[in-house]
VOSE-719292 format. One record per residue: residue in one letter; residue number from 0; x, y, z of N, C-alpha, C in turn. Coordinates in steps of 0.05 Angstrom, whole numbers. Layout:
% VOSE-719292
VOFI_a_NUM_X_Y_Z_X_Y_Z_X_Y_Z
...
***
This chain:
% VOSE-719292
VOFI_m_0_112_117_-316_130_122_-282_107_115_-261
VOFI_s_1_126_107_-251_103_98_-223_125_103_-190
VOFI_i_2_107_96_-170_122_91_-145_139_70_-148
VOFI_v_3_131_41_-163_141_22_-162_155_19_-181
VOFI_t_4_158_29_-204_178_38_-222_202_56_-221
VOFI_t_5_187_75_-213_213_97_-199_229_88_-178
VOFI_a_6_253_78_-182_270_66_-156_270_81_-131
VOFI_q_7_276_113_-140_278_131_-120_252_134_-100
VOFI_a_8_232_133_-114_204_134_-100_197_116_-86
VOFI_v_9_215_122_-60_209_106_-35_192_129_-17
VOFI_p_10_183_123_5_156_135_19_173_155_34
VOFI_s_11_199_149_45_214_166_53_216_197_41
VOFI_r_12_234_186_17_231_214_-2_216_229_-13
VOFI_l_13_183_211_-18_169_235_-28_153_249_-10
VOFI_f_14_153_237_26_145_248_44_163_271_57
VOFI_a_15_185_265_52_201_288_50_204_323_38
VOFI_i_16_192_311_15_192_335_-10_153_347_4
VOFI_y_17_141_331_12_110_333_20_116_353_48
VOFI_a_18_130_343_61_137_356_94_141_385_88
VOFI_a_19_162_385_76_181_416_75_160_436_60
VOFI_l_20_145_427_37_132_444_23_103_447_51
VOFI_f_21_92_428_57_73_426_73_81_448_94
VOFI_e_22_101_455_109_103_479_125_104_513_112
VOFI_s_23_109_512_75_106_532_69_82_537_46
VOFI_e_24_59_550_55_37_538_48_41_563_11
VOFI_t_25_56_586_20_57_605_-8_77_587_-17
VOFI_g_26_90_561_-23_116_550_-31_135_558_-34
VOFI_e_27_156_543_-41_190_545_-37_206_541_-62
VOFI_i_28_217_559_-67_237_556_-89_249_531_-93
VOFI_k_29_254_521_-112_258_499_-125_290_492_-112
VOFI_d_30_302_514_-121_329_507_-115_338_509_-84
VOFI_r_31_314_520_-70_326_510_-43_314_483_-36
VOFI_i_32_292_482_-35_286_455_-31_307_430_-36
VOFI_e_33_316_434_-62_345_421_-78_368_421_-64
VOFI_a_34_374_440_-46_394_452_-39_392_437_-7
VOFI_w_35_363_436_6_368_420_28_370_388_26
VOFI_a_36_357_380_2_369_350_-7_384_342_-10
VOFI_t_37_406_350_-19_434_349_-31_446_370_-26
VOFI_p_38_463_379_0_481_398_7_499_391_-11
VOFI_p_39_522_421_-13_539_430_-35_560_413_-32
VOFI_s_40_566_391_-13_587_371_-5_575_345_-25
VOFI_l_41_551_341_-25_539_318_-32_536_319_-68
VOFI_s_42_524_342_-71_511_341_-102_529_332_-120
VOFI_g_43_521_308_-132_542_296_-165_544_280_-156
VOFI_r_44_555_269_-127_569_252_-122_549_227_-113
VOFI_g_45_556_203_-111_548_176_-106_547_178_-82
VOFI_a_46_537_197_-67_540_191_-43_511_181_-26
VOFI_d_47_491_171_-41_478_155_-27_475_131_-38
VOFI_d_48_464_114_-9_463_83_-5_474_71_-30
VOFI_d_49_442_79_-44_449_71_-74_467_63_-100
VOFI_g_50_483_90_-84_510_87_-107_500_114_-128
VOFI_e_51_470_121_-120_462_149_-136_471_173_-130
VOFI_s_52_476_196_-144_482_223_-134_454_232_-123
VOFI_t_53_458_241_-95_433_267_-89_423_270_-105
VOFI_t_54_437_289_-119_418_304_-146_393_294_-163
VOFI_t_55_414_261_-169_388_246_-187_369_235_-162
VOFI_l_56_372_226_-145_346_225_-126_330_245_-120
VOFI_f_57_336_269_-119_319_292_-111_305_294_-140
VOFI_n_58_318_295_-163_310_307_-184_277_274_-196
VOFI_n_59_296_254_-188_272_235_-194_253_225_-176
VOFI_t_60_251_235_-158_237_238_-140_216_256_-138
VOFI_l_61_224_291_-146_210_304_-150_196_301_-181
VOFI_q_62_196_285_-193_188_279_-224_161_266_-215
VOFI_e_63_168_245_-194_152_228_-183_128_238_-173
VOFI_a_64_132_257_-156_120_276_-143_107_300_-154
VOFI_r_65_114_306_-179_94_319_-198_75_297_-205
VOFI_r_66_86_278_-220_69_260_-233_40_250_-215
VOFI_i_67_39_241_-189_20_231_-166_7_253_-163
VOFI_g_68_6_282_-166_-10_297_-162_-2_320_-135
VOFI_l_69_23_313_-120_30_325_-98_41_346_-93
VOFI_v_70_58_357_-120_71_385_-121_58_399_-150
VOFI_e_71_66_417_-152_52_438_-177_78_457_-179
VOFI_d_72_81_474_-194_103_495_-206_87_521_-213
VOFI_i_73_90_533_-191_79_563_-197_107_592_-196
VOFI_d_74_105_591_-214_137_611_-228_153_595_-224
VOFI_d_75_166_607_-204_203_594_-199_202_576_-167
VOFI_k_76_169_573_-162_168_557_-140_143_530_-141
VOFI_l_77_161_512_-122_150_492_-112_122_484_-95
VOFI_r_78_103_481_-99_77_485_-80_66_460_-87
VOFI_l_79_49_447_-51_34_427_-59_11_440_-70
VOFI_t_80_-8_417_-84_-26_427_-89_-42_423_-75
VOFI_a_81_-66_433_-72_-92_439_-56_-103_410_-46
VOFI_d_82_-101_405_-69_-111_363_-53_-95_350_-44
VOFI_a_83_-74_357_-45_-51_340_-36_-45_352_-7
VOFI_r_84_-50_383_-2_-47_395_24_-79_383_48
VOFI_g_85_-98_376_25_-121_370_34_-129_391_55
VOFI_g_86_-129_411_58_-133_426_75_-112_439_104
VOFI_g_87_-102_426_104_-78_418_128_-65_435_130
VOFI_k_88_-53_443_148_-36_475_157_-11_462_168
VOFI_k_89_9_485_181_25_482_183_39_479_207
VOFI_v_90_58_472_224_42_454_248_43_435_262
VOFI_r_91_16_421_233_-1_406_246_20_378_234
VOFI_d_92_11_355_235_19_326_229_14_319_201
VOFI_s_93_38_330_190_45_325_155_36_308_142
VOFI_e_94_54_291_161_51_254_141_15_243_148
VOFI_v_95_1_262_163_-33_249_171_-48_257_146
VOFI_y_96_-34_277_129_-46_289_109_-35_271_90
VOFI_f_97_-7_273_91_2_255_67_-10_230_52
VOFI_l_98_-11_211_87_-24_185_82_-43_183_67
VOFI_d_99_-63_206_75_-98_207_65_-87_218_26
VOFI_y_100_-76_223_25_-73_237_4_-58_213_-13
VOFI_m_101_-39_200_-7_-31_172_-28_-56_152_-26
VOFI_r_102_-58_149_0_-84_129_-4_-109_136_-21
VOFI_r_103_-120_156_-24_-138_172_-45_-129_168_-70
VOFI_t_104_-104_168_-75_-98_166_-105_-92_140_-107
VOFI_l_105_-84_130_-96_-71_93_-102_-96_75_-102
VOFI_f_106_-120_86_-82_-133_68_-92_-168_72_-100
VOFI_d_107_-165_92_-108_-192_96_-125_-171_98_-157
VOFI_p_108_-193_75_-164_-179_59_-196_-179_83_-219
VOFI_a_109_-198_110_-215_-195_134_-234_-178_129_-229
VOFI_r_110_-161_151_-209_-147_165_-198_-120_152_-197
VOFI_a_111_-114_131_-192_-91_116_-197_-95_108_-238
VOFI_l_112_-103_110_-249_-101_105_-271_-96_131_-284
VOFI_e_113_-101_155_-281_-102_181_-281_-63_179_-272
VOFI_t_114_-57_190_-259_-31_189_-247_-12_159_-255
VOFI_q_115_-19_147_-263_-3_121_-280_10_103_-250
VOFI_q_116_-8_94_-233_-1_83_-216_-22_56_-203
VOFI_s_117_-32_55_-235_-53_27_-230_-40_3_-226
VOFI_g_118_-14_-2_-225_4_-27_-222_-2_-33_-193
VOFI_f_119_-2_-12_-182_13_-13_-148_-19_-34_-139
VOFI_m_120_-40_-29_-150_-67_-44_-136_-65_-71_-145
VOFI_i_121_-50_-81_-171_-51_-96_-178_-30_-119_-160
VOFI_a_122_-13_-112_-162_5_-119_-145_-3_-125_-112
VOFI_l_123_-12_-107_-110_-13_-109_-80_-46_-129_-80
VOFI_t_124_-63_-132_-92_-80_-156_-87_-64_-182_-98
VOFI_w_125_-39_-193_-106_-31_-209_-118_-16_-217_-82
VOFI_f_126_-12_-201_-74_13_-197_-54_-16_-209_-28
VOFI_l_127_-35_-191_-25_-51_-204_-8_-59_-228_-15
VOFI_s_128_-65_-241_-40_-83_-267_-44_-47_-291_-34
VOFI_s_129_-19_-281_-25_-5_-301_-19_-11_-303_8
VOFI_s_130_-6_-325_15_-14_-336_44_13_-328_73
VOFI_p_131_4_-305_92_25_-298_109_34_-329_124
VOFI_l_132_28_-354_124_38_-375_136_75_-378_113
VOFI_r_133_65_-371_94_94_-378_82_115_-355_78
VOFI_p_134_113_-334_91_130_-311_88_148_-305_63
VOFI_m_135_150_-293_44_170_-285_16_190_-274_24
VOFI_n_136_219_-278_10_240_-271_12_237_-240_0
VOFI_f_137_251_-232_15_247_-197_12_268_-192_-11
VOFI_s_138_293_-213_-13_310_-215_-35_305_-232_-63
VOFI_e_139_281_-240_-65_283_-259_-83_254_-246_-104
VOFI_p_140_268_-235_-123_232_-228_-142_215_-256_-147
VOFI_p_141_196_-242_-145_176_-264_-159_169_-262_-186
VOFI_q_142_171_-258_-202_166_-258_-234_159_-293_-230
VOFI_v_143_181_-316_-218_170_-341_-229_143_-351_-222
VOFI_g_144_137_-347_-199_107_-359_-181_87_-341_-195
VOFI_m_145_90_-310_-195_73_-292_-209_66_-307_-230
VOFI_r_146_84_-317_-244_69_-320_-276_62_-351_-276
VOFI_a_147_62_-357_-275_49_-385_-251_25_-382_-250
VOFI_q_148_16_-362_-232_-17_-359_-222_-32_-341_-244
VOFI_i_149_-13_-326_-257_-30_-303_-274_-15_-300_-301
VOFI_g_150_-6_-313_-312_15_-320_-339_17_-294_-350
VOFI_d_151_4_-290_-370_16_-260_-381_8_-239_-364
VOFI_h_152_-14_-239_-352_-21_-217_-347_-6_-205_-323
VOFI_a_153_26_-222_-319_38_-216_-296_51_-174_-297
VOFI_p_154_60_-178_-327_70_-152_-317_54_-124_-308
VOFI_k_155_31_-131_-309_14_-106_-300_4_-101_-275
VOFI_t_156_28_-119_-251_40_-114_-231_63_-101_-239
VOFI_e_157_78_-95_-259_104_-75_-250_121_-90_-239
VOFI_l_158_113_-116_-218_140_-125_-207_157_-145_-226
VOFI_t_159_174_-131_-251_193_-136_-264_218_-146_-260
VOFI_s_160_227_-131_-233_255_-138_-232_259_-140_-203
VOFI_l_161_279_-132_-196_280_-151_-159_278_-118_-147
VOFI_n_162_289_-102_-160_281_-64_-151_256_-58_-142
VOFI_r_163_248_-54_-171_209_-60_-166_200_-76_-149
VOFI_y_164_199_-96_-143_195_-107_-126_194_-102_-90
VOFI_q_165_220_-95_-90_225_-75_-57_218_-49_-55
VOFI_n_166_210_-35_-80_200_-11_-75_167_-14_-77
VOFI_f_167_163_-28_-78_131_-43_-76_132_-48_-47
VOFI_l_168_144_-69_-39_141_-71_-17_142_-53_16
VOFI_y_169_160_-41_-5_168_-19_21_138_2_16
VOFI_w_170_129_11_1_103_23_-6_79_6_11
VOFI_a_171_79_-27_10_59_-36_10_65_-32_52
VOFI_r_172_86_-37_49_93_-28_96_88_-4_99
VOFI_y_173_87_5_84_86_39_96_47_43_93
VOFI_l_174_40_24_80_10_41_76_-8_13_95
VOFI_g_175_16_3_115_-4_-19_130_-12_-51_114
VOFI_f_176_-2_-54_98_-10_-78_84_16_-103_82
VOFI_a_177_37_-85_96_63_-112_98_75_-106_123
VOFI_t_178_85_-129_133_110_-130_156_130_-142_143
VOFI_i_179_157_-129_145_192_-143_140_201_-149_168
VOFI_v_180_214_-173_167_226_-178_189_251_-185_184
VOFI_g_181_269_-195_207_302_-203_196_312_-189_182
VOFI_g_182_331_-186_186_361_-176_176_378_-203_162
VOFI_r_183_409_-195_172_418_-214_148_428_-238_181
VOFI_d_184_434_-267_165_433_-286_170_471_-282_188
VOFI_a_185_480_-312_194_506_-314_202_528_-313_182
VOFI_d_186_516_-322_148_534_-316_137_535_-294_123
VOFI_d_187_522_-270_129_514_-245_122_498_-233_97
VOFI_q_188_484_-261_91_472_-259_71_435_-249_81
VOFI_n_189_419_-238_59_403_-225_77_379_-237_78
VOFI_a_190_370_-236_106_344_-267_107_317_-246_115
VOFI_r_191_320_-219_113_289_-213_114_265_-228_98
VOFI_r_192_244_-226_105_222_-240_97_192_-225_98
VOFI_v_193_193_-225_88_154_-202_70_132_-218_75
VOFI_i_194_114_-212_103_89_-221_111_66_-200_98
VOFI_p_195_45_-213_83_26_-208_80_9_-193_110
VOFI_d_196_2_-162_107_-10_-158_135_-18_-133_137
VOFI_p_197_-48_-138_130_-58_-114_120_-76_-108_157
VOFI_v_198_-77_-122_174_-84_-103_197_-88_-72_201
VOFI_r_199_-53_-59_190_-60_-35_201_-73_-12_180
VOFI_a_200_-76_-28_151_-97_-18_143_-129_-18_135
VOFI_i_201_-133_-44_153_-171_-44_162_-167_-31_181
VOFI_e_202_-155_-32_201_-154_-21_233_-167_15_232
VOFI_g_203_-146_22_202_-152_52_198_-179_59_186
VOFI_a_204_-180_36_175_-204_38_159_-231_33_171
VOFI_l_205_-230_26_198_-252_23_207_-268_46_212
VOFI_p_206_-268_69_224_-289_91_230_-304_90_205
VOFI_a_207_-294_97_185_-312_101_160_-323_73_161
VOFI_v_208_-316_51_153_-328_27_164_-359_26_165
VOFI_f_209_-357_40_195_-382_33_215_-389_57_215
VOFI_a_210_-392_73_196_-397_104_195_-427_110_210
VOFI_e_211_-444_85_200_-468_92_196_-487_67_217
VOFI_g_212_-464_53_232_-473_42_251_-454_13_261
VOFI_n_213_-449_7_286_-430_-16_301_-432_-45_290
VOFI_d_214_-448_-53_279_-455_-81_268_-467_-88_252
VOFI_l_215_-448_-100_232_-452_-101_198_-459_-132_190
VOFI_p_216_-468_-145_175_-469_-166_164_-439_-170_145
VOFI_i_217_-427_-191_147_-397_-191_139_-400_-177_116
VOFI_e_218_-426_-189_89_-429_-180_69_-431_-149_66
VOFI_q_219_-435_-135_86_-439_-100_79_-403_-97_89
VOFI_f_220_-408_-118_103_-377_-107_124_-355_-101_95
VOFI_l_221_-355_-126_83_-327_-127_58_-340_-110_38
VOFI_t_222_-364_-99_31_-379_-78_6_-355_-52_17
VOFI_r_223_-362_-50_45_-352_-24_55_-323_-21_55
VOFI_l_224_-308_-39_66_-272_-44_69_-275_-40_42
VOFI_s_225_-280_-62_23_-273_-56_-9_-276_-32_-33
VOFI_g_226_-293_-12_-13_-294_12_-30_-283_26_-26
VOFI_i_227_-267_18_0_-238_39_16_-215_27_1
VOFI_f_228_-210_-4_-2_-190_-13_-16_-201_-33_-30
VOFI_p_229_-197_-25_-63_-216_-42_-74_-188_-72_-79
VOFI_v_230_-176_-78_-59_-158_-100_-67_-173_-120_-49
VOFI_f_231_-192_-113_-37_-198_-135_-6_-218_-158_-24
VOFI_e_232_-233_-170_-15_-260_-186_-27_-273_-164_-40
VOFI_k_233_-289_-164_-51_-309_-156_-62_-310_-138_-75
VOFI_g_234_-276_-125_-75_-261_-101_-87_-262_-109_-127
VOFI_s_235_-262_-85_-135_-265_-90_-166_-237_-96_-178
VOFI_v_236_-219_-83_-159_-189_-99_-172_-183_-126_-171
VOFI_r_237_-201_-130_-135_-193_-163_-128_-209_-176_-152
VOFI_e_238_-228_-180_-155_-247_-189_-175_-227_-191_-208
VOFI_d_239_-223_-166_-215_-202_-158_-235_-182_-181_-232
VOFI_y_240_-167_-187_-219_-132_-198_-202_-157_-231_-210
VOFI_e_241_-181_-234_-193_-179_-265_-195_-188_-279_-222
VOFI_a_242_-203_-257_-237_-203_-266_-269_-183_-270_-280
VOFI_m_243_-155_-255_-278_-139_-268_-283_-115_-296_-279
VOFI_l_244_-134_-298_-258_-114_-335_-243_-123_-351_-263
VOFI_l_245_-105_-371_-270_-108_-392_-289_-107_-407_-269
VOFI_i_246_-116_-421_-245_-132_-441_-227_-145_-416_-217
VOFI_p_247_-173_-413_-218_-189_-402_-194_-191_-401_-170
VOFI_v_248_-197_-383_-163_-202_-388_-124_-224_-401_-120
VOFI_p_249_-220_-428_-109_-239_-447_-94_-252_-429_-74
VOFI_d_250_-289_-442_-74_-295_-429_-59_-308_-398_-69
VOFI_p_251_-318_-387_-92_-307_-364_-96_-342_-352_-87
VOFI_g_252_-333_-322_-67_-356_-320_-51_-369_-323_-25
VOFI_q_253_-350_-349_-20_-363_-355_4_-324_-363_15
VOFI_r_254_-317_-366_16_-285_-356_32_-271_-343_41
VOFI_l_255_-258_-329_50_-238_-306_53_-215_-317_51
VOFI_s_256_-193_-301_40_-169_-307_38_-150_-314_66
VOFI_i_257_-123_-333_68_-123_-336_83_-113_-303_101
VOFI_t_258_-103_-286_94_-89_-266_90_-113_-241_106
VOFI_t_259_-131_-237_94_-161_-229_102_-168_-247_128
VOFI_s_260_-162_-270_128_-187_-286_157_-162_-281_173
VOFI_i_261_-131_-274_172_-115_-274_193_-123_-250_207
VOFI_a_262_-128_-229_186_-122_-196_193_-145_-192_214
VOFI_l_263_-165_-197_207_-192_-193_225_-191_-211_247
VOFI_q_264_-183_-240_249_-181_-248_272_-170_-235_291
VOFI_r_265_-145_-223_282_-127_-210_299_-137_-182_308
VOFI_l_266_-153_-166_291_-165_-150_310_-185_-155_325
VOFI_a_267_-193_-174_320_-215_-191_345_-204_-198_367
VOFI_d_268_-176_-198_366_-163_-209_391_-155_-185_398
VOFI_r_269_-155_-173_386_-132_-135_401_-173_-129_407
VOFI_q_270_-195_-135_404_-213_-129_422_-224_-98_406
VOFI_r_271_-211_-96_376_-226_-75_357_-249_-76_348
VOFI_i_272_-251_-112_337_-277_-118_329_-288_-146_341
VOFI_a_273_-312_-154_332_-317_-179_350_-330_-188_325
VOFI_l_274_-331_-210_324_-342_-231_297_-352_-253_311
VOFI_t_275_-376_-254_297_-403_-277_306_-412_-291_286
VOFI_s_276_-424_-307_288_-431_-325_270_-461_-332_275
VOFI_l_277_-482_-319_272_-515_-327_281_-526_-350_260
VOFI_a_278_-535_-363_273_-548_-389_261_-566_-378_243
VOFI_d_279_-579_-390_220_-599_-381_199_-582_-359_185
VOFI_a_280_-558_-339_191_-555_-316_175_-532_-321_153
VOFI_p_281_-522_-310_136_-507_-315_107_-479_-314_126
VOFI_t_282_-460_-326_120_-438_-324_127_-414_-331_108
VOFI_r_283_-386_-330_111_-360_-334_103_-350_-352_121
VOFI_i_284_-333_-365_103_-316_-385_113_-283_-359_111
VOFI_l_285_-275_-370_145_-249_-356_156_-226_-382_149
VOFI_d_286_-211_-374_133_-192_-399_125_-159_-386_141
VOFI_f_287_-156_-405_155_-127_-397_180_-111_-416_179
VOFI_g_288_-110_-439_150_-86_-459_136_-94_-472_153
VOFI_s_289_-96_-489_181_-98_-514_192_-126_-515_206
VOFI_r_290_-144_-495_205_-167_-495_211_-177_-474_202
VOFI_e_291_-207_-472_201_-229_-456_194_-248_-443_215
VOFI_g_292_-265_-423_204_-282_-410_220_-304_-399_207
VOFI_r_293_-327_-393_220_-341_-381_199_-345_-348_221
VOFI_v_294_-357_-328_203_-366_-299_215_-398_-298_186
VOFI_s_295_-420_-288_209_-437_-285_198_-445_-248_198
VOFI_h_296_-427_-243_226_-427_-208_231_-411_-195_235
VOFI_v_297_-395_-174_235_-368_-162_246_-378_-137_264
VOFI_a_298_-379_-131_291_-373_-106_302_-368_-92_309
VOFI_l_299_-362_-66_306_-345_-51_321_-342_-42_351
VOFI_r_300_-322_-52_365_-322_-55_390_-307_-27_401
VOFI_a_301_-310_-12_423_-293_8_439_-260_5_444
***
């Protein structure tokens, strides 16, 4: 099981447990946490929008919180693990610490394997390899198209049903890699679309990427970025995924994906970074779909 395969383990529910325990450094009795999540009038009934009892929602979410290392059982209490708390104290912004822990867990290949979350990075790499110029349908499972791309490796993404696909999309959006737009159309059909959009994730990583200097050759920039998120170019998970492709990536090591290219250009447009192409310096091709550009250096701007 994982945050993708456990239907109840959406970001809001896992964070709700985290936030409740974040405010109690000594832990809370499990029944009290469950009571907060499942009021007596709703407990055991199909009170949730998904048609499941709130007790089931809580128990399955809690099970995933344990599996991912967020909480531990101490005597008759639930408590955040020291690693999940990350030194945070109550009254502070608990979501900052929650996001930090989830990123450290999901994007460290060893930790992801240990906590049974490896499929998320493979799915995210597939997602980021798609084109933001062709938004995906939120309500159509991707198995057919995915199998055409990576064949028998498709189950490694864990996106084997519509429910799992949507759970993945909620997490991709929460972690800064996706945008979900739209609602229902005139015929009351779900018209939501999903766009690969890692701008927030890259922007959040900029301080670490530029920790030792504000101007980096593009290869060094990619090495540092992929060290934080191995789903980007030069990352270990990205390279493993590209080895699965039935049709190899054109110009490997030279061309950035459309998703990465557009994200970097958007950050440049926002004055967060500067993209330059110096004569005689090694460059990468920026792919914008209808046009191309080149970049040899990335600089951090104020």
